[in-house]
C-alpha positions as CSV (number, residue, x, y, z in Angstrom):
1,M,36.4,-20.1,94.3
2,S,35.9,-16.2,93.6
3,L,34.5,-14.9,90.2
4,V,37.7,-13.4,89.3
5,K,39.8,-16.6,90.1
6,Q,36.9,-18.8,88.5
7,S,36.8,-16.3,85.4
8,A,40.8,-16.1,85.3
9,T,40.9,-20.1,85.2
10,L,38.2,-20.4,82.8
11,L,39.8,-17.9,80.5
12,A,43.3,-19.4,80.7
13,D,41.3,-22.9,79.7
14,R,39.5,-21.3,76.8
15,L,42.9,-19.6,75.8
16,V,44.5,-22.8,75.2
17,F,41.3,-24.1,73.7
18,A,41.1,-21.2,71.3
19,A,44.5,-21.9,70.9
20,S,44.3,-25.2,69.5
21,I,41.1,-24.5,67.2
22,F,43.5,-21.8,65.8
23,L,46.6,-23.8,65.2
24,T,44.9,-26.8,63.8
25,G,43.3,-24.5,61.4
26,L,46.9,-23.1,60.8
27,V,48.5,-26.5,60.0
28,I,45.3,-27.7,57.8
29,A,46.0,-24.5,55.7
30,R,49.7,-25.1,55.4
31,C,49.8,-28.8,54.8
32,Y,46.9,-29.1,52.6
33,G,46.4,-25.8,50.8
34,T,43.6,-23.5,50.2
35,E,41.3,-26.0,49.1
36,G,42.0,-28.4,52.1
37,F,41.6,-25.5,54.5
38,G,38.2,-24.7,52.5
39,L,37.0,-28.3,52.8
40,Y,37.9,-28.3,56.7
41,V,35.9,-25.1,57.1
42,I,32.8,-26.5,55.6
43,A,32.9,-29.9,57.1
44,S,33.3,-28.1,60.4
45,A,30.6,-25.9,59.6
46,I,28.5,-28.6,59.5
47,L,29.5,-30.7,62.5
48,Q,29.8,-27.7,64.7
49,T,26.2,-26.9,63.9
50,M,24.9,-30.4,64.9
51,L,27.2,-30.4,68.3
52,G,26.4,-27.0,69.1
53,T,22.5,-27.6,68.9
54,I,22.9,-30.7,70.9
55,S,24.9,-29.1,73.5
56,G,23.0,-25.6,73.6
57,S,19.7,-27.4,74.0
58,A,20.6,-29.3,76.9
59,E,23.3,-26.8,79.0
60,M,21.3,-24.1,80.1
61,P,18.3,-26.3,81.4
62,F,20.8,-28.6,83.0
63,S,22.5,-25.8,84.9
64,R,19.3,-24.1,86.0
65,A,17.6,-27.6,87.2
66,Y,21.1,-28.4,88.7
67,L,21.8,-25.3,90.8
68,S,17.9,-25.3,92.0
69,T,18.3,-28.4,94.0
70,D,20.4,-29.7,96.8
71,D,19.2,-33.1,96.6
72,L,21.9,-35.4,95.5
73,V,19.4,-38.2,94.5
74,R,17.6,-35.6,92.1
75,R,20.9,-34.3,90.8
76,N,21.9,-37.9,89.9
77,R,18.4,-38.6,88.4
78,L,18.8,-35.5,86.3
79,Q,22.0,-36.6,85.0
80,R,21.0,-39.8,83.9
81,N,17.8,-38.3,82.3
82,V,20.0,-35.9,80.3
83,V,22.5,-38.1,79.5
84,L,20.0,-40.4,77.6
85,A,18.4,-37.3,75.9
86,L,22.0,-36.5,74.6
87,S,22.9,-39.9,73.6
88,A,19.5,-40.2,71.7
89,A,20.1,-37.0,69.9
90,G,24.0,-37.9,69.0
91,L,22.6,-40.9,67.3
92,I,20.1,-38.8,65.3
93,C,22.8,-36.6,64.3
94,A,25.4,-39.0,63.4
95,L,22.7,-40.2,61.3
96,G,22.4,-36.9,59.6
97,L,26.0,-36.7,59.1
98,A,26.2,-40.1,57.4
99,I,23.7,-39.0,55.1
100,A,25.0,-35.5,54.5
101,G,28.3,-37.6,53.5
102,W,26.4,-39.9,51.2
103,V,24.8,-36.4,49.6
104,F,28.3,-35.2,48.9
105,S,29.6,-38.5,47.5
106,Y,27.6,-37.7,44.1
107,P,29.4,-34.4,42.9
108,E,27.2,-34.6,39.9
109,R,24.2,-34.2,41.9
110,L,25.7,-31.3,43.6
111,K,26.4,-29.8,40.3
112,G,22.7,-30.3,38.7
113,L,21.4,-28.0,41.7
114,G,23.7,-25.1,41.0
115,A,26.2,-25.9,43.5
116,R,30.3,-24.7,43.1
117,I,31.4,-26.9,45.9
118,D,34.5,-29.1,44.2
119,A,36.4,-32.2,45.9
120,A,32.8,-33.3,47.1
121,P,33.9,-37.0,47.5
122,E,36.8,-35.8,49.9
123,L,34.0,-34.1,51.7
124,S,31.9,-36.7,52.2
125,L,35.0,-38.7,53.8
126,M,35.7,-35.8,56.5
127,L,31.8,-35.6,57.0
128,W,31.8,-39.7,57.7
129,A,34.7,-39.3,60.0
130,G,33.0,-36.7,61.9
131,V,30.5,-39.1,63.4
132,V,33.6,-39.9,65.5
133,A,33.1,-36.5,67.3
134,L,29.3,-37.4,68.1
135,V,30.7,-40.2,70.3
136,Q,31.5,-37.3,73.1
137,T,27.4,-36.2,73.6
138,P,26.5,-38.5,77.0
139,F,29.8,-37.0,78.4
140,L,28.8,-33.3,78.1
141,P,27.5,-32.9,81.3
142,G,31.1,-33.6,82.9
143,D,32.0,-30.5,81.9
144,W,28.7,-28.6,83.2
145,R,29.0,-30.3,86.6
146,L,32.2,-29.0,87.2
147,R,31.6,-25.5,86.2
148,N,28.3,-25.4,88.1
149,N,30.3,-26.3,91.3
150,G,33.1,-23.8,91.0
151,Q,35.6,-26.4,90.0
152,A,37.3,-24.3,86.9
153,L,41.1,-25.2,87.9
154,A,40.0,-29.0,87.8
155,I,38.4,-28.2,83.8
156,A,41.9,-26.7,83.4
157,R,44.1,-29.2,84.5
158,T,42.1,-32.1,83.0
159,R,41.8,-30.3,79.7
160,V,44.7,-28.4,79.0
161,P,47.3,-31.5,78.8
162,I,44.8,-33.3,76.5
163,I,44.5,-30.6,74.4
164,A,48.5,-30.2,74.1
165,V,49.2,-33.8,73.5
166,W,46.6,-34.2,70.6
167,F,47.4,-31.0,69.1
168,V,50.9,-32.6,68.6
169,V,49.2,-36.1,67.2
170,K,47.4,-33.9,64.8
171,A,50.1,-31.7,63.7
172,L,52.2,-35.1,62.8
173,A,49.7,-36.7,61.1
174,A,49.6,-33.7,58.9
175,F,52.9,-33.2,58.6
176,N,53.1,-36.7,57.3
177,G,50.9,-36.6,54.9
178,F,47.7,-38.4,56.3
179,P,44.8,-37.6,54.3
180,L,42.5,-34.8,55.6
181,W,39.7,-36.9,56.7
182,S,42.0,-38.8,59.1
183,L,42.5,-35.5,60.9
184,F,38.4,-34.9,61.4
185,V,38.7,-38.6,63.0
186,L,41.8,-37.6,65.2
187,I,39.7,-34.5,66.5
188,G,36.6,-36.4,67.2
189,L,38.9,-39.2,69.6
190,E,40.1,-35.7,71.0
191,S,36.9,-34.6,72.0
192,V,35.8,-38.1,73.3
193,I,38.6,-38.2,75.2
194,L,38.0,-34.9,76.8
195,G,34.4,-35.5,77.4
196,V,35.2,-38.9,79.1
197,S,38.0,-37.4,81.5
198,L,35.9,-34.5,82.4
199,T,33.2,-36.7,83.3
200,R,35.7,-38.8,85.6
201,A,36.8,-35.6,87.2
202,A,33.3,-34.5,88.0
203,D,32.4,-38.1,89.4
204,R,35.7,-37.9,91.6
205,L,35.6,-34.3,92.7
206,I,31.6,-33.6,93.1
207,T,30.8,-36.0,96.2
208,A,28.1,-34.0,97.5
209,P,26.2,-30.9,96.1
210,A,27.1,-27.5,96.9
211,R,24.8,-25.6,99.3
212,H,23.1,-22.5,97.9
213,G,23.0,-20.5,101.2
214,P,20.2,-18.6,102.7
215,S,19.3,-16.2,100.0
216,D,17.7,-18.9,97.8
217,A,14.4,-18.4,99.2
218,G,14.3,-14.9,98.4
219,R,15.9,-15.6,95.0
220,L,13.1,-18.2,94.5
221,A,10.5,-15.8,95.5
222,A,11.5,-12.8,93.2
223,D,12.1,-15.3,90.2
224,P,9.1,-17.3,89.4
225,Q,10.7,-19.2,86.9
226,G,13.6,-20.2,88.9
227,A,10.9,-21.2,91.7
228,R,9.1,-23.5,89.1
229,T,12.4,-25.0,88.2
230,A,13.2,-25.8,91.9
231,A,9.9,-27.1,92.5
232,S,10.4,-29.3,89.7
233,G,12.6,-31.4,91.8
234,G,15.8,-30.5,89.8
235,Q,14.2,-31.7,86.7
236,V,14.9,-30.3,83.2
237,S,11.5,-28.9,81.4
238,F,10.9,-30.1,78.1
239,Q,9.6,-26.8,77.1
240,E,12.6,-25.1,78.6
241,A,15.0,-27.4,76.6
242,L,12.9,-27.2,73.4
243,R,13.2,-23.5,73.4
244,H,16.9,-23.7,74.1
245,G,17.2,-26.2,71.8
246,L,15.6,-24.3,68.7
247,A,17.4,-21.3,69.9
248,Q,20.8,-22.7,69.5
249,L,19.8,-24.5,66.2
250,V,18.9,-20.8,64.7
251,Y,22.1,-19.7,66.5
252,N,24.5,-22.3,64.9
253,A,22.9,-21.9,61.6
254,F,23.7,-17.9,61.8
255,F,27.1,-18.5,62.3
256,R,27.7,-21.7,60.6
257,L,25.7,-21.5,57.3
258,N,27.7,-18.3,55.9
259,P,30.7,-20.5,54.7
260,L,28.3,-22.6,53.3
261,I,26.4,-20.1,51.3
262,L,29.8,-18.8,50.4
263,A,30.8,-21.8,49.1
264,S,27.9,-22.6,47.2
265,V,27.7,-19.3,45.1
266,S,31.4,-18.4,45.2
267,S,34.1,-20.9,45.5
268,V,36.1,-23.1,48.0
269,E,39.3,-20.8,47.9
270,E,37.2,-17.9,48.9
271,T,35.6,-20.4,51.8
272,A,39.2,-20.7,53.0
273,R,39.9,-16.8,53.2
274,Y,36.7,-16.4,55.0
275,G,37.7,-19.2,57.5
276,S,40.9,-18.0,57.8
277,A,39.5,-14.6,59.1
278,Q,36.5,-16.1,61.0
279,T,38.8,-18.2,63.1
280,F,40.5,-15.3,64.9
281,I,37.0,-13.9,65.9
282,F,36.1,-17.4,67.2
283,A,39.1,-17.4,69.1
284,F,38.1,-13.8,70.7
285,D,34.5,-14.8,71.2
286,L,35.6,-18.2,73.5
287,I,37.8,-15.6,75.6
288,A,34.7,-13.5,76.1
289,V,32.5,-16.5,76.5
290,S,34.8,-17.9,79.4
291,V,33.9,-14.8,81.7
292,S,30.1,-15.1,81.1
293,A,30.3,-18.9,82.0
294,A,31.8,-18.1,85.3
295,A,29.6,-15.3,86.0
296,F,26.3,-17.3,85.4
297,P,26.4,-19.7,88.4
298,R,27.6,-17.2,90.9
299,L,24.7,-14.9,89.5
300,M,22.2,-17.3,89.6
301,R,23.2,-18.3,93.5
302,S,23.5,-14.7,94.6
303,G,19.8,-14.3,95.2
304,I,19.5,-11.1,93.2
305,R,16.7,-10.9,90.9
306,P,17.9,-10.5,87.2
307,D,16.3,-6.9,87.0
308,D,18.9,-6.1,89.9
309,C,22.1,-7.5,88.1
310,F,22.1,-4.5,85.4
311,T,25.2,-2.9,87.6
312,Q,27.4,-6.2,87.4
313,L,26.2,-6.8,83.5
314,R,27.5,-3.1,82.6
315,R,30.6,-3.8,84.1
316,L,31.1,-6.8,81.9
317,G,29.8,-5.2,78.9
318,Q,32.3,-2.3,79.6
319,A,35.2,-5.1,79.7
320,Y,33.9,-6.8,76.7
321,A,33.6,-3.2,74.9
322,L,37.5,-2.4,76.1
323,M,38.6,-6.1,74.8
324,S,36.8,-5.8,71.3
325,M,38.3,-1.8,70.7
326,G,42.0,-3.4,71.6
327,F,41.2,-6.3,69.6
328,I,39.9,-3.7,66.4
329,V,43.3,-1.9,66.9
330,F,45.5,-5.3,66.8
331,V,43.6,-6.6,63.6
332,V,44.2,-3.2,61.9
333,L,47.9,-2.8,62.3
334,F,48.9,-6.4,62.0
335,G,46.3,-8.4,60.5
336,Q,47.4,-8.3,57.3
337,A,51.1,-9.5,58.2
338,L,49.6,-12.1,60.3
339,L,47.6,-13.7,57.7
340,G,50.5,-13.8,55.2
341,H,53.1,-15.3,57.8
342,L,50.7,-17.7,59.4
343,Y,48.3,-19.2,56.6
344,G,50.7,-18.1,53.4
345,E,50.7,-15.4,51.1
346,S,47.4,-16.2,49.4
347,F,45.4,-15.7,52.6
348,R,46.4,-12.0,52.7
349,A,43.4,-11.2,50.8
350,A,41.3,-11.9,53.8
351,Y,42.3,-8.9,55.4
352,P,39.4,-6.6,54.9
353,A,37.1,-9.5,56.0
354,L,38.9,-9.9,59.1
355,V,38.7,-6.1,59.7
356,I,35.3,-6.4,59.3
357,F,34.9,-9.4,61.5
358,A,36.7,-7.5,64.1
359,C,34.5,-4.5,64.2
360,A,31.4,-7.3,64.6
361,T,33.1,-8.4,68.1
362,L,31.6,-5.0,69.4
363,F,28.2,-6.4,68.7
364,T,29.0,-10.0,69.7
365,S,30.6,-9.2,72.9
366,S,27.7,-6.9,73.8
367,A,24.9,-9.6,73.2
368,L,26.7,-11.5,76.0
369,I,25.5,-9.5,78.6
370,R,22.1,-9.7,77.2
371,T,22.6,-13.4,76.8
372,L,23.2,-13.7,80.7
373,Y,20.1,-11.6,81.4
374,I,17.9,-13.7,79.4
375,N,19.3,-17.3,81.0
376,L,18.8,-15.5,84.5
377,C,15.2,-15.1,83.5
378,G,15.0,-18.5,82.0
379,R,13.4,-17.1,78.9
380,G,14.9,-19.4,76.2
381,E,12.0,-18.0,73.8
382,L,13.9,-14.7,73.8
383,H,17.2,-16.0,72.2
384,L,15.0,-18.0,69.8
385,A,13.7,-14.6,68.6
386,N,16.7,-12.8,68.6
387,N,18.6,-15.6,66.4
388,L,15.7,-15.7,64.2
389,I,16.1,-12.0,63.6
390,A,19.7,-12.3,62.8
391,L,19.2,-15.5,60.8
392,A,16.5,-13.6,58.7
393,V,19.4,-10.6,57.9
394,L,22.2,-12.9,57.3
395,A,20.6,-15.4,54.9
396,P,19.4,-12.8,52.0
397,A,22.4,-10.5,52.8
398,S,25.1,-13.3,52.4
399,F,23.4,-14.8,48.9
400,F,23.6,-11.3,47.6
401,L,26.9,-10.0,48.8
402,S,28.9,-13.4,48.7
403,A,28.2,-13.7,45.1
404,R,29.6,-10.2,44.2
405,Y,32.5,-9.7,46.8
406,G,33.2,-13.5,47.8
407,A,34.8,-13.7,51.7
408,V,34.4,-9.9,52.1
409,G,31.0,-10.0,51.4
410,A,30.1,-12.8,53.3
411,A,31.9,-11.0,56.3
412,G,29.9,-7.7,55.6
413,A,26.6,-9.7,55.8
414,M,27.7,-11.3,59.2
415,A,28.7,-7.9,60.6
416,L,25.2,-6.5,59.3
417,A,23.3,-9.2,61.1
418,C,25.4,-9.1,64.4
419,A,24.8,-5.5,64.4
420,V,21.0,-5.7,64.1
421,S,20.6,-9.1,66.3
422,G,23.3,-8.3,68.8
423,L,22.4,-4.7,69.7
424,A,19.2,-3.6,68.0
425,S,17.0,-6.3,68.3
426,S,16.9,-5.7,72.4
427,F,14.6,-3.0,71.6
428,V,12.3,-4.8,69.4
429,M,10.8,-6.7,72.3
430,P,9.7,-5.1,75.6
431,A,11.3,-7.7,77.9
432,T,14.8,-6.7,76.4
433,R,14.6,-3.0,76.4
434,G,15.9,-2.5,79.9
435,I,18.9,-4.8,79.4
436,G,19.4,-3.2,75.7
437,R,19.8,-0.1,77.5
438,V,22.5,-1.3,79.7
439,Q,24.1,-2.4,76.5
440,L,24.3,0.9,75.2
441,R,25.5,2.5,78.3
442,S,28.4,-0.2,78.6
443,F,29.9,1.6,75.5
444,L,30.0,4.7,77.6
445,P,32.9,5.4,80.2
446,R,31.7,4.6,83.9
447,P,30.6,8.2,85.6
448,R,32.6,9.1,88.3
C-alpha cells in the first residue's frame, strides 16, 4: 500500500477513534454534569498516563527490531518477549491503579494534604474500574505488527465496527443512569476486545515477514544504530526500551499532569472545562499522528539516512502547519458555539482555553516531524531530554497560572510548554538543530 493510501486509511481509522473519544466525553458531560465530566477527566489522566507509558516504552523499539529482520522465527521470539514484558508492566500498573483508588477512598486525608478534589470516593471506584483496561497490554503488538506490514486497511476494518458498537453500548449505559464507574468498565472492555481482535487479525494476515528490499544493506551501513538493531537478531534492546519508556512517562506526565494540577489548586468544575477544550485538541493530534504512523515504516525501509529525509519531513511539516492554521480559524469562529451546543451552556466559559489550545497545535504538530527524525535515528534519549524540558516549564507555570486563572491559566501553561518543548528545544541539543531548522522552514511557503 502506498504512503498516501496508508496514511489515508490510518487517518480514517484515527478519525473514527477520535470521534469515539470526543462523543464519549460529550455523553458523559451531558449525562453526569460538570462534576461527573471533571472526575472522568481526572481518572482518564491517571489511567492514560499508565497505558501510554507502557505502550510508548515498547512500540518504537519493537518496530525497529521487527523491521530490521526478515527471519520469522526471530520475529516470533521478539513478539513473545515483548508480550511477557508488557504483561508484567500491566500487572505493576494495575497494582498502582488499585493503590491510587484506595488513596482516593479516604477524602479526609486528601483534604488534609490541601487537595480540593471533591467526590473522591466516586473517583476511587473509577480508578478501580480502570484496572480492566490494563488487560489489553499483552495484545498491544497486534496493532504494531499490522502497521509495520502495511496492513492499515485491516486495522480499520477491525477497529471501526468495534468502536461503533461499543460507543452505542456506552451511550445506552449513560442515558439509562448507570453509575459513572461502570462506564470505565465498559471502556476497559472495549480496549481489551480491540486488542484481542487486532492480534487475531495480525496472526491471520501476517503469515510471512515482508522483505525489506535491496536497499537494506545501504541503510544499515549508513545508520549504525540500525545496524546494531539488525545484528541483535530482531531483539529489543533493554537500554532502548528504557530510554523510550522514560521519555514516554515524562511525555504522558506532561499532557496528563496538567488537569491533575488544575483539580488540586482550583476545582473539579474548572477541570471539566479544561477537559472539554482539550478533547478537541486530542482529536486534532490523533489525525496528525496517523500520518506519522504511516510514514515511519516507509522511511525506515527506504534506505535513506535520517539526515537525507529532511525534504520529506519538511513536506509533512508544511501539511501539519496548514492543518493547524485551518483548525485555529475554525475554533475562533465556531468554538464557543460548539462548546455550548455540544457540552452545555456552562462549558462556554472554556472558549478562551480552547483558543489557546488551538494555537498550541502549531507547536505540537511541528514537533511530530522531529519525533519522526529521532525515531529514525534510534535516539530515544533525545525524546527524554525534550520531554523533561517540557515538564520543567509546565509544572511551575501550571501551579501558578491554574490557581489564579483556572482552566484558562492551565491552557496557557500548556501552550507555553508546547512552544518551548516543541520548537525551541530543538536548538538546545546539537543532534536536533538540523531538524529544528526544518521545523522553522516548514512554516514558510515552499519555494517555487
